[in-house]
C-alpha positions in Angstrom: 0.0 0.0 0.0 1.3 3.4 -0.8 1.3 6.6 1.3 -1.1 9.4 0.4 -0.7 13.0 1.3 -3.6 14.9 2.8 -4.7 17.9 0.7 -5.4 20.1 3.7 -2.6 19.4 6.2 0.1 17.8 3.9 0.6 14.9 6.3 1.3 11.5 4.8 -1.2 8.7 5.7 -2.0 5.1 4.7 -5.4 4.8 3.0 -8.0 2.4 4.3 -9.4 -0.4 2.0 -12.1 1.8 0.6 -9.8 4.6 -0.3 -7.3 2.1 -1.8 -10.0 0.7 -4.1 -11.1 4.2 -5.2 -7.4 5.2 -5.8 -7.0 2.2 -8.1 -10.1 3.1 -10.1 -9.6 6.9 -10.0 -5.9 7.8 -9.5 -6.6 11.6 -10.0 -8.8 11.8 -6.8 -7.7 13.7 -3.7 -8.1 12.4 -0.2 -8.2 13.7 3.3 -6.4 12.1 6.2 -8.7 10.6 8.9 -8.0 13.5 11.3 -9.0 16.2 8.8 -12.0 14.1 7.6 -13.3 13.7 11.1 -12.8 17.4 11.9 -14.6 18.5 8.8 -17.5 16.0 9.4 -17.9 17.2 13.0 -18.0 20.9 12.0 -20.4 20.2 9.1 -22.8 18.3 11.3 -22.6 21.0 14.0 -23.4 23.6 11.4 -26.4 21.6 10.2 -27.6 21.1 13.7 -27.2 17.3 13.7 -25.4 14.9 15.9 -21.9 14.2 14.7 -22.5 10.4 14.9 -24.7 10.5 11.8 -23.5 9.8 8.2 -21.8 12.9 6.7 -23.9 12.7 3.5 -27.3 12.3 5.1 -29.2 15.5 4.2 -32.5 16.5 5.7 -35.4 15.6 3.5 -37.2 18.4 1.7 -40.9 18.6 1.6 -42.3 19.6 -1.7 -45.7 21.3 -1.8 
C-alpha cells in the first residue's frame, strides 16, 4: 500500500481499504487524512444542527408542496 498526502494538512497517511480501491479506479482523486476528515465532518454536522455520529452525507429531507 502506498502513502497518500492529505490535501489540507500535507501529512502522509496510509489509506484504508475503501480509499485504496477508489485510488486504483480513479488515480486523480484527492483524499483527506482521517483526522481532517473527522474534523470537517464534525464541524459540518454541528453547522447543520445534527449529531456528529450521523452519516456525513445524510441530508434533511425536503418537503415539496
